[in-house]
N, CA, C and O of each residue as an XYZ file, in Angstrom:
688
protein
N      -8.564    -15.744      8.504
C      -7.193    -15.384      8.252
C      -6.358    -16.651      8.361
O      -6.644    -17.529      9.176
N      -5.349    -16.733      7.553
C      -4.509    -17.921      7.597
C      -3.700    -17.939      8.893
O      -3.656    -16.951      9.626
N      -3.068    -19.069      9.158
C      -2.262    -19.172     10.371
C      -1.001    -18.314     10.292
O      -0.378    -18.036     11.317
N      -0.625    -17.898      9.101
C       0.527    -17.030      8.921
C       0.131    -15.592      9.234
O      -0.888    -15.092      8.759
N       0.943    -14.953     10.028
C       0.699    -13.555     10.364
C       1.056    -12.669      9.168
O       1.956    -12.991      8.393
N       0.353    -11.572      9.031
C       0.693    -10.633      7.971
C       2.119    -10.132      8.117
O       2.765     -9.804      7.122
N       2.618    -10.069      9.339
C       3.976     -9.555      9.560
C       5.046    -10.465      8.954
O       6.207    -10.069      8.857
N       4.668    -11.675      8.548
C       5.596    -12.588      7.879
C       5.668    -12.344      6.371
O       6.515    -12.918      5.686
N       4.794    -11.506      5.866
C       4.696    -11.286      4.425
C       5.717    -10.247      3.944
O       6.063     -9.318      4.674
N       6.187    -10.417      2.720
C       7.147     -9.456      2.143
C       6.547     -8.056      2.043
O       7.233     -7.067      2.299
N       5.279     -7.969      1.675
C       4.665     -6.649      1.536
C       4.629     -5.925      2.877
O       4.721     -4.698      2.914
N       4.496     -6.664      3.980
C       4.487     -6.042      5.307
C       5.839     -5.385      5.577
O       5.900     -4.273      6.102
N       6.917     -6.071      5.219
C       8.265     -5.530      5.418
C       8.511     -4.310      4.531
O       9.340     -3.462      4.859
N       7.804     -4.220      3.425
C       7.903     -3.098      2.483
C       7.293     -1.821      3.079
O       7.697     -0.715      2.720
N       6.334     -1.971      3.976
C       5.634     -0.835      4.572
C       6.497     -0.122      5.603
O       7.373     -0.726      6.221
N       6.238      1.175      5.779
C       6.920      1.878      6.863
C       6.244      1.521      8.195
O       5.185      0.894      8.216
N       6.865      1.925      9.284
C       6.404      1.525     10.629
C       4.966      1.960     10.910
O       4.213      1.223     11.546
N       4.578      3.151     10.444
C       3.193      3.612     10.678
C       2.185      2.695     10.022
O       1.163      2.351     10.617
N       2.477      2.299      8.790
C       1.557      1.424      8.068
C       1.570      0.009      8.643
O       0.537     -0.661      8.671
N       2.714     -0.437      9.091
C       2.784     -1.746      9.738
C       1.891     -1.776     10.975
O       1.242     -2.786     11.247
N       1.853     -0.683     11.719
C       0.996     -0.612     12.908
C      -0.476     -0.746     12.526
O      -1.254     -1.354     13.261
N      -0.857     -0.191     11.394
C      -2.247     -0.305     10.927
C      -2.601     -1.762     10.612
O      -3.690     -2.236     10.935
N      -1.665     -2.450      9.981
C      -1.882     -3.871      9.660
C      -1.977     -4.679     10.950
O      -2.853     -5.532     11.089
N      -1.087     -4.413     11.879
C      -1.121     -5.118     13.167
C      -2.437     -4.866     13.888
O      -2.986     -5.777     14.509
N      -2.948     -3.650     13.814
C      -4.240     -3.337     14.426
C      -5.352     -4.160     13.777
O      -6.217     -4.689     14.475
N      -5.336     -4.271     12.466
C      -6.355     -5.076     11.777
C      -6.302     -6.521     12.257
O      -7.343     -7.140     12.472
N      -5.106     -7.060     12.425
C      -4.960     -8.437     12.919
C      -5.473     -8.577     14.349
O      -6.172     -9.539     14.666
N      -5.133     -7.630     15.205
C      -5.581     -7.664     16.600
C      -7.105     -7.617     16.680
O      -7.722     -8.391     17.411
N      -7.700     -6.704     15.924
C      -9.159     -6.576     15.926
C      -9.828     -7.846     15.405
O     -10.817     -8.310     15.972
N      -9.294     -8.395     14.342
C      -9.868     -9.619     13.789
C      -9.797    -10.760     14.808
O     -10.785    -11.462     15.023
N      -8.646    -10.945     15.428
C      -8.491    -12.009     16.426
C      -9.437    -11.791     17.613
O     -10.002    -12.746     18.146
N      -9.600    -10.557     18.011
C     -10.515    -10.250     19.116
C     -11.950    -10.609     18.735
O     -12.678    -11.211     19.525
N     -12.344    -10.239     17.537
C     -13.713    -10.511     17.111
C     -13.956    -12.005     16.895
O     -15.074    -12.484     17.086
N     -12.929    -12.732     16.504
C     -13.072    -14.190     16.387
C     -13.474    -14.814     17.728
O     -14.274    -15.749     17.770
N     -12.919    -14.292     18.808
C     -13.221    -14.801     20.146
C     -14.607    -14.362     20.610
O     -15.276    -15.084     21.349
N     -15.033    -13.183     20.176
C     -16.297    -12.621     20.654
C     -17.516    -12.985     19.814
O     -18.646    -12.837     20.280
N     -17.314    -13.455     18.599
C     -18.432    -13.656     17.683
C     -19.462    -14.648     18.221
O     -20.656    -14.484     17.972
N     -19.030    -15.654     18.940
C     -19.975    -16.637     19.494
C     -20.751    -16.061     20.674
O     -21.897    -16.439     20.915
N     -20.125    -15.152     21.403
C     -20.742    -14.568     22.595
C     -21.617    -13.374     22.237
O     -22.755    -13.258     22.693
N     -21.071    -12.504     21.425
C     -21.767    -11.261     21.091
C     -21.510    -10.876     19.635
O     -20.703     -9.989     19.359
N     -22.200    -11.544     18.700
C     -21.974    -11.248     17.284
C     -22.453     -9.836     16.924
O     -23.423     -9.328     17.486
N     -21.759     -9.234     15.992
C     -22.122     -7.903     15.505
C     -22.822     -8.029     14.162
O     -22.701     -9.048     13.482
N     -23.544     -7.005     13.790
C     -24.245     -7.029     12.509
C     -23.357     -6.567     11.355
O     -23.721     -6.729     10.190
N     -22.205     -5.999     11.670
C     -21.329     -5.472     10.621
C     -19.879     -5.467     11.097
O     -19.572     -4.978     12.185
N     -18.991     -6.017     10.268
C     -17.576     -6.099     10.611
C     -16.695     -5.308      9.638
O     -15.504     -5.591      9.509
N     -17.272     -4.332      8.964
C     -16.452     -3.541      8.037
C     -15.302     -2.832      8.764
O     -14.252     -2.590      8.170
N     -15.493     -2.505     10.021
C     -14.454     -1.804     10.770
C     -13.156     -2.604     10.832
O     -12.085     -2.028     11.021
N     -13.238     -3.916     10.674
C     -12.032     -4.745     10.702
C     -11.139     -4.504      9.483
O      -9.936     -4.763      9.524
N     -11.730     -4.014      8.416
C     -10.996     -3.834      7.158
C     -10.402     -2.428      7.056
O      -9.456     -2.211      6.299
N     -10.941     -1.487      7.798
C     -10.561     -0.090      7.619
C      -9.074      0.161      7.808
O      -8.451      0.801      6.960
N      -8.501     -0.316      8.874
C      -7.090     -0.074      9.160
C      -6.195     -0.676      8.073
O      -5.216     -0.059      7.655
N      -6.536     -1.869      7.625
C      -5.768     -2.520      6.559
C      -5.939     -1.766      5.242
O      -4.998     -1.682      4.453
N      -7.113     -1.224      5.001
C      -7.348     -0.449      3.781
C      -6.479      0.807      3.750
O      -5.961      1.183      2.699
N      -6.325      1.439      4.883
C      -5.449      2.612      4.951
C      -3.994      2.208      4.691
O      -3.255      2.932      4.023
N      -3.592      1.063      5.217
C      -2.241      0.567      4.948
C      -2.085      0.265      3.457
O      -1.025      0.513      2.883
N      -3.127     -0.263      2.834
C      -3.098     -0.554      1.394
C      -2.918      0.734      0.597
O      -2.147      0.773     -0.362
N      -3.619      1.768      0.989
C      -3.462      3.053      0.306
C      -2.016      3.541      0.404
O      -1.444      4.005     -0.582
N      -1.435      3.433      1.588
C      -0.044      3.810      1.766
C       0.889      2.936      0.944
O       1.849      3.428      0.351
N       0.607      1.638      0.908
C       1.387      0.714      0.091
C       1.359      1.156     -1.366
O       2.401      1.227     -2.016
N       0.169      1.453     -1.879
C       0.040      1.834     -3.287
C       0.814      3.114     -3.599
O       1.507      3.194     -4.614
N       0.696      4.096     -2.737
C       1.433      5.346     -2.976
C       2.933      5.098     -2.960
O       3.663      5.616     -3.805
N       3.386      4.319     -2.011
C       4.817      3.993     -1.927
C       5.252      3.203     -3.159
O       6.311      3.472     -3.725
N       4.450      2.239     -3.574
C       4.740      1.421     -4.748
C       4.846      2.290     -5.996
O       5.781      2.137     -6.782
N       3.900      3.195     -6.180
C       3.920      4.079     -7.352
C       5.141      4.999     -7.339
O       5.745      5.256     -8.380
N       5.492      5.485     -6.162
C       6.691      6.325     -6.036
C       7.945      5.514     -6.342
O       8.816      5.965     -7.086
N       8.035      4.337     -5.775
C       9.226      3.509     -5.970
C       9.391      3.042     -7.407
O      10.500      2.723     -7.834
N       8.296      3.000     -8.156
C       8.364      2.621     -9.573
C       8.503      3.853    -10.474
O       8.381      3.754    -11.695
N       8.758      5.006     -9.863
C       8.947      6.270    -10.593
C       7.716      6.685    -11.398
O       7.841      7.355    -12.424
N       6.539      6.293    -10.940
C       5.307      6.731    -11.590
C       4.781      8.021    -10.980
O       4.011      8.744    -11.612
N       5.197      8.308     -9.751
C       4.916      9.600     -9.132
C       6.214     10.102     -8.489
O       7.100      9.320     -8.144
N       6.295     11.390     -8.343
C       7.460     11.992     -7.701
C       7.290     11.982     -6.183
O       6.209     11.696     -5.668
N       8.356     12.294     -5.491
C       8.286     12.420     -4.033
C       7.293     13.521     -3.650
O       6.555     13.386     -2.674
N       7.279     14.593     -4.412
C       6.345     15.690     -4.136
C       4.896     15.211     -4.249
O       4.068     15.555     -3.405
N       4.583     14.432     -5.268
C       3.230     13.895     -5.419
C       2.924     12.910     -4.304
O       1.822     12.909     -3.755
N       3.889     12.080     -3.971
C       3.723     11.119     -2.877
C       3.343     11.839     -1.580
O       2.476     11.372     -0.841
N       3.981     12.958     -1.309
C       3.732     13.718     -0.081
C       2.456     14.573     -0.166
O       1.945     15.032      0.855
N       1.962     14.777     -1.353
C       0.819     15.673     -1.579
C      -0.467     15.141     -0.952
O      -0.715     13.935     -0.924
N      -1.262     16.058     -0.459
C      -2.586     15.702      0.069
C      -3.624     15.655     -1.052
O      -4.764     15.255     -0.819
N      -3.245     16.056     -2.254
C      -4.189     16.132     -3.365
C      -4.197     14.883     -4.247
O      -5.178     14.634     -4.947
N      -3.132     14.103     -4.223
C      -3.047     12.908     -5.064
C      -4.015     11.850     -4.552
O      -4.014     11.528     -3.364
N      -4.839     11.310     -5.444
C      -5.869     10.351     -5.073
C      -5.679      9.026     -5.802
O      -5.712      8.967     -7.031
N      -5.480      7.963     -5.023
C      -5.329      6.619     -5.575
C      -6.580      6.214     -6.350
O      -6.479      5.621     -7.424
N      -7.750      6.529     -5.816
C      -8.998      6.143     -6.459
C      -9.155      6.703     -7.853
O      -9.806      6.085     -8.696
N      -8.589      7.830     -8.109
C      -8.621      8.417     -9.452
C      -7.462      7.878    -10.288
O      -7.633      7.584    -11.471
N      -6.293      7.750     -9.679
C      -5.094      7.340    -10.409
C      -5.214      5.930    -10.980
O      -4.714      5.668    -12.074
N      -5.862      5.027    -10.264
C      -5.923      3.623    -10.696
C      -7.253      3.219    -11.322
O      -7.449      2.050    -11.655
N      -8.157      4.159    -11.482
C      -9.470      3.861    -12.038
C      -9.375      3.652    -13.549
O      -9.079      4.598    -14.279
N      -9.620      2.430    -14.034
C      -9.517      2.181    -15.473
C     -10.655      2.805    -16.272
O     -10.590      2.867    -17.500
N     -11.693      3.265    -15.586
C     -12.881      3.774    -16.256
C     -12.936      5.294    -16.358
O     -13.977      5.851    -16.706
N     -11.836      5.968    -16.062
C     -11.798      7.423    -16.226
C     -11.987      7.733    -17.714
O     -11.298      7.153    -18.552
N     -12.907      8.635    -18.051
C     -13.110      8.978    -19.469
C     -11.821      9.528    -20.105
O     -11.022     10.192    -19.444
N     -11.641      9.244    -21.376
C     -10.445      9.697    -22.092
C     -10.191     11.186    -21.913
O      -9.046     11.612    -21.767
N     -11.244     11.965    -21.923
C     -11.097     13.423    -21.815
C     -10.579     13.873    -20.454
O     -10.119     15.006    -20.318
N     -10.646     13.004    -19.442
C     -10.205     13.372    -18.090
C      -8.907     12.682    -17.675
O      -8.469     12.822    -16.532
N      -8.301     11.953    -18.577
C      -7.047     11.269    -18.268
C      -5.898     12.264    -18.394
O      -5.593     12.772    -19.473
N      -5.278     12.518    -17.253
C      -4.179     13.476    -17.216
C      -2.929     12.807    -16.658
O      -2.869     11.580    -16.572
N      -1.940     13.596    -16.284
C      -0.677     13.042    -15.778
C      -0.861     12.280    -14.476
O       0.015     11.502    -14.099
N      -1.976     12.480    -13.776
C      -2.213     11.774    -12.521
C      -2.967     10.462    -12.707
O      -3.136      9.708    -11.749
N      -3.416     10.185    -13.910
C      -4.075      8.920    -14.203
C      -2.983      7.917    -14.529
O      -2.275      8.076    -15.523
N      -2.836      6.887    -13.707
C      -1.696      5.977    -13.804
C      -2.068      4.544    -14.163
O      -1.193      3.686    -14.281
N      -3.333      4.287    -14.333
C      -3.746      2.909    -14.617
C      -2.985      2.337    -15.811
O      -2.489      1.212    -15.758
N      -2.898      3.117    -16.882
C      -2.223      2.636    -18.087
C      -0.748      2.344    -17.842
O      -0.205      1.383    -18.386
N      -0.101      3.167    -17.028
C       1.317      2.945    -16.716
C       1.516      1.663    -15.919
O       2.439      0.894    -16.190
N       0.654      1.435    -14.941
C       0.748      0.209    -14.145
C       0.495     -0.999    -15.042
O       1.182     -2.013    -14.917
N      -0.479     -0.906    -15.942
C      -0.773     -2.011    -16.858
C       0.421     -2.299    -17.769
O       0.723     -3.462    -18.038
N       1.099     -1.261    -18.243
C       2.285     -1.458    -19.088
C       3.418     -2.099    -18.301
O       4.118     -2.970    -18.817
N       3.598     -1.678    -17.072
C       4.697     -2.182    -16.252
C       4.460     -3.591    -15.726
O       5.364     -4.426    -15.724
N       3.248     -3.839    -15.286
C       2.971     -5.069    -14.542
C       1.916     -5.953    -15.187
O       1.656     -7.057    -14.708
N       1.319     -5.490    -16.246
C       0.267     -6.248    -16.912
C      -1.115     -5.776    -16.491
O      -1.320     -5.280    -15.383
N      -2.043     -5.946    -17.401
C      -3.409     -5.491    -17.150
C      -4.055     -6.262    -16.003
O      -4.866     -5.701    -15.267
N      -3.712     -7.526    -15.841
C      -4.311     -8.337    -14.773
C      -3.978     -7.753    -13.392
O      -4.854     -7.651    -12.533
N      -2.726     -7.374    -13.186
C      -2.360     -6.786    -11.898
C      -2.995     -5.406    -11.744
O      -3.506     -5.077    -10.673
N      -2.968     -4.599    -12.798
C      -3.573     -3.265    -12.715
C      -5.051     -3.380    -12.334
O      -5.536     -2.638    -11.479
N      -5.756     -4.303    -12.963
C      -7.184     -4.528    -12.628
C      -7.322     -5.041    -11.197
O      -8.251     -4.655    -10.488
N      -6.408     -5.901    -10.770
C      -6.445     -6.425     -9.406
C      -6.248     -5.339     -8.366
O      -6.935     -5.324     -7.344
N      -5.308     -4.424     -8.618
C      -5.086     -3.305     -7.695
C      -6.343     -2.457     -7.582
O      -6.729     -2.042     -6.489
N      -6.977     -2.205     -8.721
C      -8.200     -1.405     -8.739
C      -9.354     -2.147     -8.065
O     -10.098     -1.558     -7.281
N      -9.502     -3.419     -8.363
C     -10.577     -4.223     -7.781
C     -10.455     -4.270     -6.260
O     -11.451     -4.128     -5.550
N      -9.239     -4.470     -5.761
C      -9.037     -4.477     -4.305
C      -9.392     -3.122     -3.710
O      -9.967     -3.052     -2.624
N      -9.057     -2.057     -4.408
C      -9.393     -0.709     -3.953
C     -10.905     -0.561     -3.838
O     -11.411     -0.041     -2.843
N     -11.619     -1.019     -4.854
C     -13.083     -0.924     -4.831
C     -13.689     -1.803     -3.742
O     -14.505     -1.334     -2.948
N     -13.297     -3.070     -3.700
C     -13.899     -4.044     -2.777
C     -13.552     -3.798     -1.315
O     -14.362     -4.060     -0.426
N     -12.364     -3.302     -1.072
C     -11.868     -3.228      0.300
C     -11.800     -1.812      0.848
O     -11.426     -1.611      2.004
N     -12.150     -0.850      0.045
C     -12.147      0.521      0.536
C     -13.405      1.257      0.098
O     -14.301      1.493      0.908
N     -13.478      1.622     -1.180
C     -14.566      2.484     -1.630
C     -15.953      1.945     -1.324
O     -16.774      2.648     -0.736
N     -16.217      0.739     -1.705
C     -17.565      0.188     -1.519
C     -17.902     -0.069     -0.063
O     -19.078     -0.162      0.290
N     -16.896     -0.185      0.785
C     -17.144     -0.416      2.207
C     -17.347      0.867      2.989
O     -18.166      0.914      3.907
N     -16.611      1.903      2.636
C     -16.560      3.067      3.503
C     -17.281      4.291      2.968
O     -17.210      5.370      3.556
N     -17.971      4.122      1.857
C     -18.838      5.188      1.361
C     -20.276      4.699      1.451
O     -20.540      3.503      1.324
N     -21.190      5.613      1.667
C     -22.598      5.264      1.729
C     -23.198      5.365      0.333
O     -23.067      6.389     -0.337
N     -23.852      4.300     -0.095
C     -24.561      4.278     -1.365
C     -26.003      3.880     -1.080
O     -26.250      2.752     -0.654
N     -26.964      4.778     -1.305
C     -28.366      4.457     -1.031
C     -28.788      3.176     -1.762
O     -28.471      2.976     -2.935
N     -29.497      2.332     -1.049
C     -29.999      1.104     -1.643
C     -29.004     -0.042     -1.677
O     -29.321     -1.120     -2.178
N     -27.800      0.175     -1.149
C     -26.785     -0.883     -1.147
C     -26.278     -1.080      0.271
O     -25.834     -0.133      0.921
N     -26.347     -2.307      0.741
C     -25.847     -2.627      2.079
C     -24.379     -3.004      1.974
O     -24.027     -3.976      1.307
N     -23.539     -2.246      2.624
C     -22.099     -2.501      2.577
C     -21.600     -3.249      3.811
O     -20.390     -3.314      4.029
N     -22.479     -3.807      4.611
C     -22.032     -4.491      5.821
C     -21.396     -5.832      5.467
O     -21.710     -6.435      4.440
N     -20.495     -6.285      6.341
C     -19.778     -7.541      6.139
C     -19.968     -8.464      7.333
O     -20.054     -8.017      8.476
N     -20.031     -9.751      7.047
C     -19.947    -10.744      8.114
C     -18.471    -10.843      8.526
O     -17.598    -10.286      7.861
N     -18.205    -11.542      9.605
C     -16.824    -11.732     10.034
C     -16.029    -12.486      8.960
O     -14.880    -12.143      8.682
N     -16.630    -13.492      8.370
C     -15.958    -14.258      7.307
C     -15.665    -13.379      6.097
O     -14.596    -13.487      5.496
N     -16.609    -12.506      5.733
C     -16.387    -11.611      4.601
C     -15.289    -10.592      4.906
O     -14.499    -10.254      4.024
N     -15.232    -10.104      6.133
C     -14.158     -9.180      6.520
C     -12.812     -9.879      6.387
O     -11.848     -9.288      5.900
N     -12.743    -11.126      6.815
C     -11.520    -11.910      6.677
C     -11.132    -12.038      5.203
O      -9.959    -11.895      4.857
N     -12.103    -12.306      4.343
C     -11.836    -12.413      2.904
C     -11.243    -11.114      2.361
O     -10.343    -11.149      1.521
N     -11.738     -9.975      2.830
C     -11.214     -8.684      2.360
C      -9.783     -8.461      2.844
O      -8.947     -7.948      2.100
N      -9.505     -8.842      4.078
C      -8.129     -8.722      4.596
C      -7.178     -9.574      3.761
O      -6.080     -9.136      3.417
N      -7.599    -10.776      3.442
C      -6.771    -11.663      2.629
C      -6.640    -11.149      1.195
O      -5.583    -11.292      0.581
N      -7.703    -10.552      0.661
C      -7.640     -9.964     -0.680
C      -6.570     -8.877     -0.733
O      -5.793     -8.811     -1.686
N      -6.530     -8.033      0.282
C      -5.515     -6.983      0.327
C      -4.114     -7.569      0.440
O      -3.193     -7.123     -0.244
N      -3.957     -8.560      1.295
C      -2.658     -9.210      1.437
C      -2.210     -9.823      0.113
O      -1.059     -9.662     -0.292
N      -3.105    -10.515     -0.546
C      -2.760    -11.190     -1.802
C      -2.384    -10.212     -2.907
O      -1.439    -10.466     -3.654
N      -3.100     -9.104     -3.026
C      -2.792     -8.168     -4.112
C      -1.477     -7.444     -3.839
O      -0.745     -7.134     -4.779
N      -1.163     -7.171     -2.582
C       0.130     -6.545     -2.293
C       1.266     -7.522     -2.579
O       2.324     -7.112     -3.059
N       1.065     -8.794     -2.295
C       2.060     -9.808     -2.640
C       2.279     -9.842     -4.145
O       3.416     -9.873     -4.616
N       1.188     -9.837     -4.893
C       1.281     -9.860     -6.355
C       1.976     -8.612     -6.885
O       2.778     -8.700     -7.815
N       1.682     -7.464     -6.311
C       2.299     -6.209     -6.775
C       3.817     -6.260     -6.605
O       4.561     -5.836     -7.490
N       4.262     -6.771     -5.484
C       5.709     -6.802     -5.240
C       6.417     -7.833     -6.107
O       7.632     -7.752     -6.288
N       5.687     -8.794     -6.641
C       6.314     -9.784     -7.512
C       6.332     -9.335     -8.970
O       6.859    -10.040     -9.832
N       5.771     -8.188     -9.242
C       5.729     -7.655    -10.605
C       7.146     -7.417    -11.119
O       7.958     -6.772    -10.454
N       7.427     -7.931    -12.280
C       8.717     -7.662    -12.912
C       8.553     -6.398    -13.738
O       7.848     -6.379    -14.748
N       9.211     -5.355    -13.293
C       9.010     -4.054    -13.908
C       9.960     -3.808    -15.070
O      11.114     -4.237    -15.064
N       9.448     -3.118    -16.044
C      10.260     -2.680    -17.171
C      10.811     -1.314    -16.801
O      10.056     -0.346    -16.710
N      12.090     -1.226    -16.590
C      12.707      0.003    -16.090
C      12.908      1.058    -17.173
O      13.403      2.145    -16.876
N      12.545      0.773    -18.402
C      12.820      1.724    -19.478
C      11.804      2.850    -19.571
O      12.029      3.816    -20.301
N      10.695      2.752    -18.852
C       9.709      3.835    -18.918
C      10.231      5.057    -18.192
O      10.763      4.932    -17.089
N      10.097      6.228    -18.777
C      10.588      7.440    -18.121
C       9.698      7.859    -16.970
O       8.515      7.522    -16.921
N      10.289      8.603    -16.043
C       9.559      9.175    -14.924
C       8.607     10.234    -15.438
O       8.984     11.070    -16.260
N       7.378     10.203    -14.959
C       6.422     11.257    -15.286
C       6.694     12.421    -14.360
O       6.303     12.383    -13.194
N       7.339     13.432    -14.839
C       7.784     14.526    -13.979
C       6.659     15.468    -13.578
O       6.868     16.310    -12.704
N       5.505     15.367    -14.163
C       4.392     16.266    -13.824
C       3.590     15.769    -12.646
O       2.629     16.427    -12.249
N       3.940     14.647    -12.073
C       3.143     14.102    -10.959
C       3.538     14.750     -9.686
O       2.986     14.431     -8.633
């Protein structure tokens, strides 16, 4: 992790207090493990990314709401899924009002839309789901890389210059 605390980042200030606490927890855990790795190294540090990944999910939902891509009702819903909404590989026949990848790409460019999805895959899905034949464990350095990946993509998302002319999708 860089010498700059996540709490100094603009995206951190964008988060609500609950999500900020998750980011702070990720930093505390990482700093603790940095001190312990020489004494008692672990075989897997994915747990260091989990709290930050949850904050990222909250960031994305808030970002989509603030850009009028989802309604407040959808934002509050337990049924809305970021993993489905931002997946660029959803088959055409299954793309509905909750599929938002195309909207994000129009607003912020395909590079950012792909980056948001890639961070979701690398820092959440592939780490916290079990896939037979695939080891999802991380070294301490790799966990740090994932924390920084999340920080960087949230920074990029907030710097997106949005086109305000797109209408609100009222079915979300």
